[in-house]
N, C-alpha and C positions, 0 to 999 in steps of 0.2 A: 616683536623684534626686541623690546626692552628685556623680556624674560631671557632671551638668548644672551644678551650682554651681561645681565646679572649672574646667570648661570656660569658663563665662561669667566667672568671677573672673579667670582668666588670659587672657582675651580670645583664645580659641582656641589657647592654649599660648604666647602671647607672654610671659607671666610666667615661663616656664621658661628664658628667654634668659639670665637671671642679671643681672649688672651692666649697667645701661643699659636694662633692660626697660621702665622707665617712659617713657623717651624713645622707644623703639621703639613703644610703645603709643600715645603722643601723635602720632607720625608717622603711624601706621596710622589714627588717628582723623581726622587732616587729609586723608589720601587718601580715606577714606570720605566725609567732608564734601564734598570737591570732586567726587567721583564722584556724590553724591546731588544736590548743588545747583549745580554748575558750569554747568548748562544753564539755570538760573533758580531763584533762591532763593525758597523758600515758607516764610513765617513760621510759620504755625500747625503744619504737619507737622514743622518743625525743632524747635520748642518741645516738641511732644509726644514726639518721639524722644529728645530730651535728658532729659526728665522720666522716660520709661520706663527709659533706661539708668541713670539715677541711682537710681531705685527698685530696679531689679534689682541694682545694686551694693550698696545697703544690705542687701538680702535675702541676697545672696551673702556679704557680709561677716559677717553674723550667723551664717551656716552654717559658713564655712571658718575663721574666727578661732579657735574652740575647737580645731580640728585643727592649723592651721599656726602659730598665735600672733598676737599683737596686730599689726595692720597689716603683715602679712608681705609681702615684696618680690615674691612671686609674684602677689599681687593687683594687677592693673593696670587693672581696669575703672574704678577711680577716676580714672585718667589720661584715659581716654576721655571720661568724663563731664565732667571739668574742661576738657578741650580743646573739647568741644562747647559748653560754656558760654562759653568764650573766643571762640567763633566766632559765637555768636547775634547777630543784627542787624548783622553785618559783611558788606560786599560780598564775594562769593565770587570772589576773584582769588588767583592764586599769591602775589602780593606781600603781601596782607593776611593770608593763611593763614600764611605764613612769619613775619611779624611777630607774629601771635597765638601761634604755636608758641614763638617765642623768649621772649615775655613770660610765657606760661603756665609754661614750664619754669623761668624765673627765679623767679617767685613760688612755685612748687611746691618748688624746691630750697632757695632762701634762707629761705622761710617767715617773712617779715616780717608786721607788723601783725596779730597775733593768729592767724595761720594755724597756727602750732605748737600753740597752745592747743586747737585743734579736735581734734587727734589724741587728746586725753584723753577725748573723749566715748565712751560705751560702744558696743561691738559695731560693727555696720555703719555707724553714723553716724560713729564715730571714724575708720573707714577712709575714708569718702567726704568728710567736711566740710572737711578741709584742702584737698583738690583742688577742691571746689566753690568755696571762698573764693578759692583761687588763680585759678580760672577767672573769678570775678567781678572781681577786681582786674585781671586781664589784659584782660577785656572793657572795663572802664571806661577803662583806659589807651589801648586801641586806639581807643575811641570819641573820646577827647580828641584823639588823633593825626589821626583822620579829619576831625573837625570843625574842627580847627586848620589843616587842609590841609598837614600836615607831610610827608605821603607822597602 
């Protein structure tokens, strides 16, 4: 069972890339999102998949954190969940996916507006919540861009 948690937490080994693993995982999430929904966005399945990935991430965080340490760099399922949240309710085009990726990585790396405080939460929630909040901020920002017709 530990193998499953490590495999899921590292998103099939992406977490072992080292420096930049979070960005690689976010790009992987964008590719998966485009392949899933590029032919036609489906709201309910996209929300369900996002929630499932997020819950698996919390579960994995609870299991691997005692082994690897607090919010270890190998754990990148949080980037996938955050990226999926960034893309919810956004038209599935290359242009919007790239903008969402840039916004998500900005919020995830800079950690403004209480994002850093989320890391203090215990266990898997501490692993996931900073990226969840970064995803929410990225999504709100891209929604403003879409509705303002800036892109």
